[in-house]
C-alpha positions as CSV (number, residue, x, y, z in Angstrom):
1,M,0.0,-0.1,0.2
2,S,1.7,3.4,-1.4
3,P,1.3,6.5,0.9
4,D,-1.8,8.7,0.6
5,L,-1.0,10.9,-2.3
6,T,-2.3,12.9,-4.7
7,P,-3.2,10.3,-7.5
8,D,-0.7,9.5,-10.0
9,G,0.1,11.7,-13.0
10,P,2.3,12.0,-16.3
11,N,6.0,13.3,-16.3
12,L,5.9,17.2,-17.6
13,D,9.3,17.2,-18.8
14,G,8.8,17.5,-22.6
15,P,6.2,16.8,-25.1
16,T,5.8,13.7,-26.5
17,P,3.2,12.1,-29.0
18,D,0.4,11.1,-26.2
19,G,2.1,12.4,-23.2
20,P,1.2,15.7,-21.3
21,A,2.4,19.0,-22.9
22,P,4.8,20.6,-20.6
23,G,2.9,23.0,-18.5
24,L,-0.8,22.4,-19.3
25,P,-2.7,22.1,-16.3
26,P,-4.8,19.1,-15.2
27,V,-8.0,18.8,-16.6
28,A,-11.2,17.1,-15.1
29,P,-12.3,13.9,-16.6
30,S,-15.6,15.1,-17.4
31,V,-14.2,17.9,-19.2
32,T,-12.1,15.7,-21.6
33,A,-15.0,13.2,-22.1
34,E,-17.2,15.8,-23.1
35,L,-15.0,17.8,-25.3
36,V,-14.2,14.5,-27.3
37,E,-17.7,13.3,-27.6
38,A,-18.8,16.7,-29.2
39,L,-16.4,15.9,-32.3
40,S,-17.7,14.7,-35.2
41,P,-16.7,11.0,-36.5
42,R,-14.1,12.8,-39.0
43,L,-12.6,14.6,-36.2
44,R,-12.2,11.8,-33.8
45,K,-10.4,9.9,-36.3
46,R,-7.8,12.7,-36.4
47,L,-7.6,13.2,-32.4
48,D,-4.6,11.5,-31.8
49,A,-2.6,13.3,-34.4
50,G,-4.0,16.6,-33.1
51,V,-2.6,15.4,-29.7
52,A,0.7,14.7,-31.1
53,K,0.6,17.9,-33.0
54,L,-0.4,20.3,-30.2
55,A,2.0,18.7,-27.4
56,A,5.1,19.8,-29.5
57,R,3.7,23.9,-29.4
58,P,5.0,26.4,-27.4
59,V,3.0,26.8,-23.8
60,V,2.9,30.1,-22.0
61,R,1.5,30.7,-18.5
62,D,0.1,33.6,-17.2
63,G,-1.5,33.2,-13.8
64,D,-4.7,30.9,-13.9
65,T,-4.6,30.8,-17.7
66,V,-2.4,28.7,-20.1
67,R,-2.1,29.4,-23.6
68,I,-0.8,27.2,-26.8
69,A,0.4,28.8,-29.8
70,V,-1.7,26.6,-32.3
71,D,-0.2,28.5,-35.4
72,D,1.3,32.0,-36.0
73,D,-2.2,33.3,-35.7
74,T,-4.1,30.9,-33.5
75,D,-4.0,30.8,-29.7
76,L,-5.6,28.2,-27.6
77,E,-6.4,28.8,-23.8
78,L,-7.2,27.0,-20.6
79,H,-8.4,28.5,-17.9
80,A,-7.6,27.0,-14.8
81,P,-8.5,28.7,-11.3
82,G,-7.4,26.7,-8.7
83,G,-4.8,24.9,-11.0
84,T,-7.5,22.8,-12.5
85,V,-9.6,23.2,-15.6
86,T,-13.0,22.3,-14.2
87,S,-15.5,23.2,-17.3
88,A,-15.5,22.8,-21.0
89,D,-16.2,26.4,-21.4
90,A,-12.7,27.2,-19.9
91,V,-11.3,25.4,-23.0
92,R,-11.2,28.1,-25.6
93,C,-10.0,28.5,-28.9
94,G,-9.4,31.5,-31.5
95,C,-9.4,29.2,-34.5
96,L,-12.6,29.7,-37.5
97,L,-14.0,26.4,-36.3
98,A,-14.2,26.7,-32.6
99,P,-16.0,26.0,-30.5
100,D,-16.2,22.6,-32.6
101,C,-12.6,22.5,-33.3
102,L,-10.1,20.0,-32.8
103,H,-7.9,21.7,-31.1
104,R,-9.8,21.8,-27.5
105,A,-10.4,18.4,-27.4
106,A,-6.8,17.4,-28.2
107,A,-5.5,20.1,-25.4
108,A,-7.9,18.3,-22.7
109,S,-6.3,15.0,-24.0
110,A,-2.9,15.9,-23.8
111,A,-3.3,17.6,-20.4
112,P,-2.9,15.6,-17.0
113,V,-5.9,14.1,-15.6
114,A,-7.2,16.1,-12.6
115,D,-8.7,14.4,-9.6
116,E,-12.1,15.2,-9.2
117,A,-12.4,12.6,-6.1
118,S,-11.4,15.7,-3.4
119,E,-14.8,17.8,-4.3
120,P,-17.7,15.4,-4.5
121,T,-20.4,16.9,-6.3
122,H,-23.9,17.5,-4.7
123,E,-25.5,14.2,-6.9
124,A,-22.1,12.2,-5.2
125,R,-22.9,13.4,-1.7
126,K,-26.8,12.5,-2.0
127,V,-25.8,9.1,-3.1
128,Q,-23.4,8.6,-0.1
129,E,-25.9,9.6,2.5
130,E,-27.8,6.9,1.1
131,K,-25.3,4.1,1.1
132,E,-27.0,2.2,4.1
133,A,-28.6,-0.1,1.3
134,E,-26.9,-3.3,1.5
135,T,-27.1,-4.0,-2.2
136,A,-25.9,-1.4,-5.2
137,G,-28.6,0.6,-6.5
138,P,-29.7,0.8,-10.4
139,E,-27.3,4.1,-11.1
140,E,-24.4,2.3,-8.9
141,R,-25.2,-0.9,-11.1
142,A,-25.3,1.2,-14.2
143,A,-22.0,3.1,-13.7
144,A,-20.1,-0.1,-12.5
145,R,-21.3,-1.7,-16.0
146,A,-19.9,1.6,-17.9
147,V,-16.8,1.5,-16.4
148,F,-16.2,-2.3,-16.9
149,A,-17.1,-1.9,-20.9
150,A,-15.0,1.2,-21.0
151,A,-11.8,-0.8,-19.5
152,A,-13.0,-3.8,-21.6
153,A,-12.7,-1.6,-24.9
154,V,-9.0,-0.4,-23.7
155,L,-7.8,-3.8,-22.9
156,E,-9.3,-5.4,-26.4
157,A,-7.4,-2.1,-28.3
158,G,-4.2,-2.6,-25.8
159,T,-2.1,0.4,-25.4
160,D,-1.1,0.5,-29.0
161,G,-4.7,0.9,-30.0
162,A,-6.1,3.1,-26.9
163,G,-6.0,6.5,-28.2
164,A,-7.5,9.4,-27.0
165,V,-11.5,8.4,-27.7
166,L,-10.9,5.4,-25.9
167,Q,-9.3,7.4,-23.0
168,A,-12.2,10.0,-23.1
169,E,-14.7,7.1,-23.2
170,L,-13.1,5.7,-20.0
171,L,-13.0,9.2,-18.3
172,R,-16.9,9.7,-19.0
173,A,-17.4,6.3,-17.5
174,A,-14.7,7.5,-14.5
175,H,-17.5,10.8,-14.1
176,T,-20.5,8.7,-14.2
177,A,-19.1,6.4,-11.3
178,R,-18.2,9.5,-9.5
179,L,-21.7,10.6,-9.6
180,A,-23.2,7.5,-8.8
181,G,-21.2,7.4,-5.5
182,L,-18.3,5.1,-6.5
183,P,-15.2,6.9,-5.9
184,R,-13.1,3.8,-6.0
185,A,-14.4,2.5,-9.3
186,S,-14.0,6.1,-10.7
187,A,-10.3,6.7,-9.5
188,S,-9.4,2.8,-10.8
189,A,-10.7,4.4,-14.1
190,V,-8.6,7.3,-14.3
191,S,-5.6,5.7,-13.3
192,V,-5.7,3.1,-16.1
193,V,-6.2,6.3,-18.5
194,T,-3.0,7.9,-16.7
195,G,-1.2,4.6,-17.2
196,I,-2.3,4.2,-20.9
197,R,-0.7,8.1,-21.5
198,A,2.4,7.0,-19.7
199,A,2.9,4.1,-22.2
200,R,2.2,5.8,-25.5
201,S,4.4,8.8,-24.6
202,A,7.5,6.2,-23.6
203,D,7.6,7.8,-20.4
204,P,10.6,6.3,-18.6
205,S,8.8,5.7,-15.5
206,Y,6.0,3.6,-17.0
207,R,5.9,0.0,-16.2
208,L,3.7,-2.6,-18.0
209,A,3.1,-4.3,-14.6
210,D,1.7,-1.3,-12.9
211,L,-0.9,-0.5,-15.8
212,A,-1.7,-4.2,-15.7
213,E,-2.4,-4.3,-12.0
214,A,-4.6,-0.9,-12.4
215,L,-6.5,-2.5,-15.3
216,G,-7.2,-5.4,-13.2
217,G,-8.2,-3.2,-10.3
218,A,-10.9,-1.3,-12.5
219,L,-12.2,-4.2,-13.9
220,G,-12.3,-6.0,-10.6
221,V,-14.2,-3.2,-9.1
222,A,-16.5,-2.6,-11.6
223,H,-17.4,-6.3,-12.0
224,R,-18.1,-7.1,-8.2
225,I,-19.9,-3.8,-7.6
226,P,-23.5,-5.3,-8.9
227,H,-23.2,-8.4,-7.3
228,A,-21.8,-7.1,-3.4
229,T,-23.5,-6.9,-0.3
230,G,-23.2,-4.7,3.1
231,P,-19.6,-4.5,4.1
232,G,-18.2,-5.8,1.1
233,L,-20.2,-3.6,-1.0
234,A,-19.0,-0.3,1.2
235,E,-15.6,-1.0,0.7
236,L,-16.1,-1.4,-3.2
237,R,-17.8,1.9,-3.3
238,G,-15.0,3.8,-1.3
239,T,-14.6,7.0,0.2
240,A,-14.6,10.2,-2.1
241,R,-12.0,11.9,0.6
242,Q,-10.1,10.7,3.2
243,P,-11.6,11.5,6.6
244,Y,-9.3,13.0,9.0
245,R,-9.7,12.1,12.8
246,P,-8.6,14.0,16.0
247,D,-5.3,12.5,17.5
248,G,-4.8,14.7,20.2
249,S,-1.0,15.4,20.6
250,L,1.8,13.7,19.1
251,R,5.5,13.2,19.3
252,L,7.0,11.9,16.1
253,Y,10.5,11.0,15.1
254,G,11.4,11.4,11.1
255,L,12.6,8.3,9.1
256,F,13.3,9.1,5.9
257,S,11.6,11.2,2.9
258,E,11.0,10.1,-0.7
259,P,10.2,12.2,-3.8
260,V,6.8,11.7,-5.4
261,L,7.1,11.6,-9.1
262,T,4.0,10.3,-10.8
263,A,2.8,9.3,-14.4
264,T,0.2,12.1,-14.3
265,G,2.2,15.5,-13.9
266,Y,2.2,15.4,-10.0
267,A,5.1,15.8,-7.9
268,G,6.8,16.5,-4.5
269,A,7.8,14.7,-1.5
270,V,6.7,12.4,1.4
271,T,8.5,12.5,4.7
272,W,7.7,9.5,7.0
273,T,8.0,9.9,10.7
274,A,7.0,7.6,13.6
275,D,5.8,7.8,17.2
276,A,7.5,6.1,20.3
277,E,5.1,3.3,19.7
278,G,6.4,2.9,15.9
279,R,3.0,3.8,14.4
280,L,3.7,5.6,11.2
281,Y,2.9,9.2,9.9
282,T,3.3,10.8,6.7
283,V,3.7,14.4,6.0
284,S,3.5,15.0,2.5
285,D,3.5,17.9,-0.3
286,V,2.4,16.8,-3.5
287,A,1.2,19.2,-6.3
288,P,1.3,19.3,-10.5
289,G,4.7,19.5,-11.6
290,G,8.0,17.5,-12.9
291,P,11.2,16.2,-11.9
292,G,12.3,19.6,-10.5
293,R,9.5,20.0,-8.1
294,A,10.2,16.4,-7.0
295,T,13.6,17.4,-5.8
296,G,12.7,20.9,-4.7
297,A,9.8,20.0,-2.7
298,A,12.1,18.6,0.0
299,D,13.7,21.7,0.9
300,R,10.3,23.6,1.5
301,A,8.8,23.7,4.5
302,V,6.6,21.0,6.3
303,R,3.0,22.4,5.9
304,I,1.7,22.0,9.2
305,G,1.2,24.7,11.9
306,D,3.8,27.3,11.9
307,T,7.0,25.1,11.7
308,S,9.8,25.7,10.0
309,L,11.5,22.3,9.4
310,T,12.1,21.5,5.8
311,H,11.0,18.0,4.5
312,R,14.7,17.0,4.4
313,E,15.2,18.1,7.9
314,L,12.3,16.7,9.6
315,A,13.7,13.4,8.1
316,R,16.1,13.5,10.7
317,A,14.4,15.9,13.1
318,G,11.2,15.4,15.2
319,L,7.8,17.3,15.4
320,A,5.4,17.9,18.3
321,V,2.1,18.2,17.4
322,S,-0.9,19.4,19.1
323,G,-4.7,19.2,17.8
324,A,-3.3,16.6,15.2
325,T,-5.7,15.3,12.7
326,V,-4.9,12.0,10.6
327,S,-6.4,9.9,7.7
328,P,-6.7,6.3,7.8
329,T,-3.5,5.9,6.2
330,G,-1.6,8.1,8.4
331,R,-1.4,11.3,6.6
332,L,-1.1,14.4,9.1
333,G,-3.8,16.9,8.4
334,A,-2.7,20.7,8.3
335,G,-6.1,22.1,9.4
336,A,-6.4,25.9,11.1
337,G,-6.4,24.1,14.8
338,V,-3.3,22.2,14.0
339,R,0.0,23.1,16.0
340,A,3.6,21.8,15.4
341,V,7.0,22.6,16.5
342,R,10.2,21.2,15.9
343,A,11.8,18.5,18.4
344,S,14.6,16.8,18.4
345,G,15.0,13.4,16.4
346,A,16.3,9.7,17.1
347,A,18.8,7.6,15.4
348,W,17.9,4.3,13.5
349,R,19.8,2.4,16.3
350,A,18.0,4.0,19.2
351,E,14.8,4.1,20.6
352,P,12.0,4.3,19.7
353,L,12.9,3.9,16.3
354,E,14.8,0.7,16.9
355,R,11.7,-0.9,17.6
356,L,10.8,-0.9,13.7
357,W,13.6,-3.2,13.0
358,A,13.3,-5.0,15.9
359,V,9.8,-6.8,14.6
360,P,10.6,-10.1,12.8
361,V,11.1,-9.7,8.8
362,A,8.4,-12.4,8.4
363,D,5.8,-10.5,10.5
364,Q,6.4,-7.4,8.4
365,V,6.1,-8.8,5.7
366,A,2.5,-10.7,6.6
367,R,1.7,-7.3,7.8
368,A,2.2,-5.8,4.3
369,L,0.4,-8.8,2.5
370,G,-2.1,-8.5,4.8
371,G,-3.0,-4.8,3.8
372,G,-0.8,-2.9,6.4
373,H,1.7,-0.2,5.2
374,D,4.3,-2.1,3.1
375,L,7.3,-0.6,4.3
376,L,10.4,-3.0,5.5
377,F,12.6,-2.1,8.1
378,L,15.8,-4.3,7.6
379,D,19.1,-5.0,8.7
380,V,20.9,-6.6,5.1
381,T,24.5,-7.5,4.3
382,L,25.2,-6.4,0.8
383,R,26.1,-9.1,-1.7
384,G,26.9,-7.1,-4.8
385,A,24.7,-6.5,-7.5
386,V,23.1,-8.5,-10.5
387,R,22.0,-7.3,-14.0
388,E,18.1,-7.9,-14.6
389,A,15.7,-6.9,-17.8
390,T,14.9,-3.5,-16.0
391,G,18.4,-2.7,-14.7
392,D,20.5,-3.4,-11.7
393,C,19.8,-4.6,-8.4
394,L,21.7,-5.3,-5.4
395,L,21.8,-8.8,-4.0
396,A,21.7,-8.8,0.0
397,D,21.2,-11.3,2.8
398,C,18.6,-10.3,5.3
399,A,18.4,-12.8,8.5
400,G,19.2,-15.5,5.9
401,V,17.0,-14.6,3.1
402,P,18.5,-13.7,-0.3
403,L,17.1,-10.6,-1.1
404,R,17.0,-8.3,-4.2
405,L,16.7,-4.6,-3.6
406,A,15.7,-2.6,-6.6
407,T,15.5,1.3,-7.4
408,A,12.3,2.6,-6.2
409,H,11.8,5.1,-9.4
410,D,13.8,5.1,-12.9
411,A,13.3,8.7,-13.4
412,P,17.2,10.0,-14.7
413,A,16.6,13.2,-12.4
414,L,16.4,10.9,-9.2
415,P,19.5,9.5,-7.8
416,Y,18.0,6.4,-7.0
417,R,19.9,4.3,-9.6
418,D,23.2,6.1,-9.2
419,N,23.1,5.6,-5.6
420,L,22.2,1.7,-6.1
421,R,25.3,1.4,-8.1
422,L,27.6,2.7,-5.9
423,L,26.2,1.0,-3.1
424,A,26.9,-2.1,-4.9
425,A,30.6,-1.5,-4.8
426,A,30.4,-1.7,-0.7
427,G,29.7,-5.4,-1.0
428,G,30.1,-7.0,2.5
429,S,29.1,-4.2,4.1
430,G,25.9,-4.3,6.9
431,L,23.2,-1.9,6.7
432,R,20.2,-0.9,8.0
433,V,17.8,0.0,5.3
434,V,14.2,0.9,4.4
435,A,12.4,-0.7,1.6
436,R,9.0,-1.1,0.4
437,L,7.8,-4.6,-0.4
438,A,7.5,-5.9,-4.3
439,P,5.5,-8.5,-4.2
440,G,6.4,-11.6,-6.1
441,P,7.7,-15.2,-6.1
442,M,11.4,-14.1,-4.9
443,P,12.2,-12.1,-2.0
444,R,12.2,-8.3,-3.3
445,A,11.8,-4.9,-2.3
446,L,12.5,-1.5,-3.5
447,L,15.2,0.5,-1.8
448,L,14.4,3.7,-0.1
449,A,16.9,4.8,2.5
450,A,19.9,3.4,4.0
451,E,22.3,4.1,6.7
452,H,25.5,5.9,5.2
453,P,27.8,3.3,4.0
454,S,30.7,4.5,6.1
455,D,29.1,6.5,8.9
456,P,26.3,4.3,10.6
457,A,25.2,7.5,12.5
458,A,24.3,9.2,9.3
459,R,21.5,7.9,7.0
460,V,20.7,8.5,3.1
461,D,17.7,9.3,1.6
462,L,18.5,7.7,-1.8
463,G,15.5,9.5,-4.1
464,L,17.1,12.5,-2.6
465,D,20.4,12.7,-1.6
466,R,23.4,11.7,-3.8
467,L,26.2,9.6,-2.7
468,Q,30.0,10.1,-3.8
469,H,32.6,7.5,-4.3
470,A,34.3,9.1,-1.5
471,D,31.3,8.1,0.8
472,L,32.4,4.3,0.4
473,P,34.3,2.5,3.0
474,A,37.9,2.0,2.2
475,G,39.2,-0.9,0.2
476,R,36.1,-1.9,-1.0
477,T,35.7,-2.9,-4.5
478,P,32.7,-3.8,-6.5
479,A,31.4,-7.3,-6.0
480,A,30.5,-9.5,-9.1
481,A,27.8,-11.7,-7.3
482,P,26.4,-14.2,-9.3
483,A,22.4,-14.6,-9.4
484,P,21.2,-17.2,-6.7
485,A,19.3,-20.0,-8.6
486,V,16.0,-19.7,-8.0
487,D,13.7,-22.8,-8.3
488,E,10.6,-20.7,-9.7
489,A,7.1,-22.0,-10.7
490,P,6.7,-21.1,-14.3
491,L,3.6,-18.6,-13.4
492,H,6.1,-16.4,-15.9
493,L,3.7,-18.2,-18.7
494,L,0.4,-16.6,-17.4
495,R,1.7,-13.4,-16.5
496,R,3.5,-12.8,-19.9
497,R,0.3,-13.5,-21.4
498,L,-1.5,-11.2,-19.5
499,H,0.8,-8.3,-20.0
500,Q,1.0,-8.9,-23.7
501,A,-3.0,-8.4,-23.9
502,V,-2.4,-5.2,-21.7
503,S,0.2,-3.9,-24.4
504,G,-1.1,-5.1,-27.6
505,G,-4.7,-6.1,-27.1
506,R,-6.5,-8.9,-27.8
507,R,-5.2,-9.4,-31.4
508,V,-1.8,-10.8,-29.8
509,L,-3.5,-13.8,-28.0
510,A,-5.5,-14.7,-31.1
511,F,-3.0,-15.9,-33.4
512,P,-3.4,-19.7,-34.0
513,G,-0.8,-21.5,-32.0
514,G,0.3,-18.9,-29.9
515,A,-0.5,-21.0,-26.8
516,A,1.4,-23.7,-27.9
517,G,2.4,-26.1,-24.7
518,D,2.4,-23.2,-22.0
519,G,-0.9,-24.3,-20.5
520,A,0.1,-28.0,-20.7
521,R,3.5,-27.3,-19.0
522,L,1.6,-25.5,-16.3
523,R,-0.5,-28.5,-15.7
524,H,2.3,-30.6,-15.8
525,V,4.1,-28.7,-12.6
526,G,0.9,-29.0,-10.9
527,L,-0.6,-25.7,-11.8
528,G,-3.9,-26.9,-13.2
529,T,-5.9,-23.9,-12.5
530,A,-3.4,-21.5,-14.3
531,G,-3.0,-23.6,-17.3
532,D,-7.0,-23.9,-17.7
533,L,-7.2,-20.2,-17.2
534,L,-4.8,-19.7,-19.8
535,D,-6.4,-21.8,-22.2
536,G,-9.5,-20.0,-21.8
537,L,-7.8,-16.8,-22.3
538,H,-6.4,-17.7,-25.3
539,A,-9.7,-19.5,-26.3
540,A,-11.8,-16.0,-25.4
541,A,-9.4,-14.1,-27.7
542,A,-9.7,-16.2,-30.5
543,D,-13.6,-16.2,-30.7
544,R,-14.8,-14.9,-33.7
545,A,-18.3,-15.6,-34.8
546,R,-19.3,-14.9,-38.5
547,D,-22.4,-13.9,-40.1
548,V,-24.6,-16.1,-42.7
549,F,-22.1,-14.4,-45.2
550,G,-18.9,-15.6,-43.4
551,R,-18.3,-12.0,-42.6
552,L,-16.5,-11.6,-38.8
553,L,-18.9,-10.3,-36.4
554,P,-17.4,-7.8,-33.9
555,S,-15.6,-9.5,-31.1
556,D,-17.0,-10.0,-27.6
557,A,-14.9,-7.7,-25.5
558,G,-16.6,-8.3,-22.4
559,R,-16.1,-12.1,-22.7
560,F,-12.2,-11.5,-23.3
561,A,-12.2,-9.0,-20.5
562,G,-13.6,-11.6,-18.1
563,A,-11.4,-14.2,-19.1
564,W,-8.2,-11.9,-18.8
565,L,-9.7,-10.6,-15.2
566,A,-10.2,-14.2,-13.8
567,S,-6.5,-14.9,-15.2
568,A,-5.4,-11.8,-13.2
569,V,-6.8,-12.3,-10.2
570,Y,-5.6,-15.8,-10.0
571,M,-1.7,-14.5,-10.9
572,S,-2.3,-11.9,-8.1
573,E,-3.4,-14.6,-5.6
574,A,-0.8,-17.0,-6.4
575,E,2.0,-14.4,-6.5
576,R,0.8,-13.6,-3.0
577,A,1.3,-16.8,-1.6
578,L,4.5,-17.4,-3.5
579,C,5.9,-14.3,-2.0
580,A,4.6,-15.4,1.7
581,Q,6.4,-18.6,1.2
582,A,9.5,-17.1,0.0
583,W,9.7,-14.8,3.3
584,G,9.1,-17.4,5.4
585,V,5.5,-16.2,6.4
586,T,3.3,-18.9,7.7
587,T,0.0,-16.5,8.0
588,I,-1.1,-13.9,6.5
589,P,-3.7,-11.6,8.3
590,A,-6.9,-11.6,6.7
């Protein structure tokens, strides 16, 4: 579970064919959907090309107004009071075809997707007041079906074919779900759109596995809502905003800070703290921006009370808070009644922070797999580095468990990867680290912070601080450690097909002989359910009926999406069980 942040959004470093143009303000999903829906069929076919062309045009910001020079004589304006475009009328074009021109829809499709969930509409609030019902109402069921159908269409096309029109349809479904009082389904749909845009723009932070997880989440929530009852339905509905509860006075000790750089144009920093009992709290500063904001936010003052502490300073100091308010995920509120002053910090090897590392590793992993926070506090011995398909990762020993430590973010502006390469040269060193669990069939985690390799009294925020060769212990040489042999169940055969479908759509699984032997191989090693699901997925992809004249009828996107979702759910649960086994977890909390 990641920290309570503004939803993910694209990197705004530069123009890309399907990524956001630099400096564009976030646009509400309903606005993008409305502008795209208003286009004629002829203009819809030209929308993707229009987005690519517009992304290459110069952008000028003047207060709440952003101007794009469409050509030498025409400007396009986006009015974003409060930083967000919230109505179609706020997007204005000076061309002769306006307001029915392509430019307005292209600008909305090129901009980051705004977070609508923080301000529920009157309709959404009314629906939320009626949530005592044990079953989903007609509006909820209709909205869930709309999300499922739009997400299924995206899966049918794959990222290669999911252009601005399909994205707008999913954004409209997200808006409909929000109005129906289904903020979780709405947020899931928006996360799929942002992932698609990151994929199509070749964003360096894009990961196919993340998009597959987002798509599975959107399809899964939408599929379950019409059939859910009671507490299960309430969980699927979600909440429009994180409720903050009073928590009195808190004495907090800084742990570390991490930069935030998301796939939809949000950036900043989050600082993790702990109280004397080991409960974790976060302080965040996340807003629209790019890599510069991700690194610069660490040196901004913490937005709680009158404190002058920056995030970088708080990571090593402490905070005394009175009148504190806290969200269910541990995020500290910054309301008018909250007061905070600087206090002394604590070393990682001293109380009260020492108790975080005293929890057995298996118990920490069980907590993360059971829905608790996913941070791991580990004592490791570095064993060198190994090259993987996604880059280098550190090999380490953690209480007898062979562990792989990977970078938490691949953005070149963040020092994660450079720091990891330097730490690889400190083979044999024992370090205390903070990492984020990466569930999978082998022990793996994303490295966030570590003790200084030559000064255990100091610590390094690996996404913000930059190590130098002089920081390494004297006499160390890079360790060329071979990757340990792993006896891994061949679930990658199923995972690969799931990811291929997300990237290339249904057609890549419809080729004759595409699954030759994979299902049988899975059944041969005892994974009969996985083999049957894989065969069913290929059958759904290849199923195309013909009319009486022998012409292919439209494919059944819903059947294919259902087969893909069943395989994805199985894959997730199987990997969760294998992850628990790899870390020595005997019982996962419900």
